Each structure stands twice: as C-alpha cells, then as structure tokens.
N, C-alpha and C positions, 0 to 999 in steps of 0.2 A: 830467764828473759833478759835480753840485751837492754842496756840503758845508754842514753845519750849524755855524755859529759861535756860541759862548756866551760871555757875560760876566756874571759874578756879583759883585755889590757888596753889601757891608754897610755900616753907618754907619762902621765903623772901618777897612775895607780892601777892596782888590780881592782876591777869592778865587780867581778863575780867569778866564782869557781864552784861548780856543782853540777847536779843533774838537772836536765830539762826534758820537756816532751818535744819541743820543736823550736826553731829559730828561723825567722824570715828576714832577709837582708835586701837591701836595694842594690842589686848587682848592676854593673855597668850596661848590661844588655836587658835589664828588667829584673824585677824582684824574684827571688827564688827562696824555697823553703827547704830546710834540712830536717830530716826525721831519722829515726833509729835505722841502722843499716844503709845509710846513704852511701853512694859511691865515693871514692876518694876525690878530692876537689881542692884546688888552689885557685882562689879568684880575688879580684878587687871588687870593692863596692863604693858607691858614691854617696854624696849628701842625700840624706833621706831618713826613713823610719826603719828601725830594727824592732821587730816583734818577737818577744820571748814568751812561750807558754811553759809554765812550771808544772811539775808533777801534780800539784794539788789543783790544777786547772786555772790558777791565776794567770792573767795575761798582762805583760808590762810592755809599753811602748817607749822607745828611746829615740831622741833626735841624735843623728850622727853626722859627722863631717867627712865620712868616708874612711877607707882603710883596706885591710886584707882579711880574708878568711880561709882557713885550711880545715878540711874535714878528712879524717883518716881513722878507720877502725872505731867508729862511734865516739870519737873525740873531736870536738869543735874548738878551734882556736881563732879568736877574733882579736886582731890588732887594729884598734880604732883610733883615728886621729882625735876625734872628740866623741863623747857620749854623755847624754843628759837625759834624766827622767823628767816627767812633767813637773814634779816638785822642785827640780833644780833649775828650771828655766826662769830667768828674770824677764818677765813679760815686757816691762817698760824698756829695759835695755834692748831686747829684741826689736821692739817697735822703733826705737831710735836708730838702731843699726840698719834696719830696713830702709828708713827715711834717708839716712846718710848715703847708703849704697845706691838707692834710686836716684838721689840728687846728683851723686858723682857720675852716674851713667847718663843722665839727662844733660848735664852741663859739662860733658867731657871735652877735653882738649888733647893735644898730641902727647901730653905727659901723663894722661890718665892711664893706669894699668887696667885695661878692660877685663882681663881674666880674673884679676883679684876683686874688682868691683862686682862682677857677676857672681863669683863665689860667695862674697859676703852677703849679697842679696839673697842668693839661694839658701844659705845657712840661716839667715834671719827669718826668711819666709817658712822654712822647715820647722824652726823652733815654734813659730806662731801657729802653724798647722797642728803640731803635736798638742799644744795647749788647747786649741780649739776642739780638736777631736776628743780630748779628755773631758773637757767641759760638757760637750754635747752628750757623751756617754753617761755622765752623771745626772743629766736632767731627767726628772720623772716623766714618764709618758702617760 
C-alpha cells in the first residue's frame, strides 16, 4: 500500500519529515487536502491553518504565514514562511501584535505600509484562532 511522506521546512529548521495520512493547507484559492496518490501539484498557500493527520489518527493544527507546497509521487514538500503549533504560540504576544496592527491600520497615514500592517493583523488573528480552536476542542462536553 502506498504511503504519503511529508517534509516541512521553515527558514530556521526542519519541522517534520515522515509519513502522514493527509495534509490540508490554506491555498490561495481556498483550502485543499492532499491524500495518497494525489496528482502532481505545485502551489502557494497563504496565512492560515495547516492540518496534518498522522497515521495513528492524531491531528495537529499549525498556524502558518504562507509558503509553497509541492506534491509528486506521494511525497509532499512544504516550504513554510512560518509554522507554529498551538503550544508554540505566545498568546499575549499575538494579542499585542493584533492590537498594534489594528491601531496602525486605524490611524494610518501616507507612510503606513498597508500591506505589511494587514499581513501582521492576519498573522496575529490566525495565531489566536488556532489557540481558540485548540482550547475549544479540549473543553469537555
């Protein structure tokens, strides 16, 4: 039976190299999932959530700042600008970053880099979303 191998690299380190069941990434035209025997693909992805399902059924969600993904012959290579698990996210730092970016956009002037401020706001909101999602999934029902 075919297996799906994954390698995730950020500018600072190798995050993961091994076998997975599936990966879902925030594509520029919407999220998409890669499973065994996926067609060859080269795509970019945006700020959002990467979901990886491991062979044991464990699911891990990562906050990402975007990057590229290549799929070929059941091998997935992800080059991510940034990648953080729930445990790696500094909640207070993300809240402060969100406040700073929102303030920059609210009080912008001709020297404000709108693209940079909007990206900073999206990254901070994404980190907080990942944390909130994880906390909700751990609350007993």
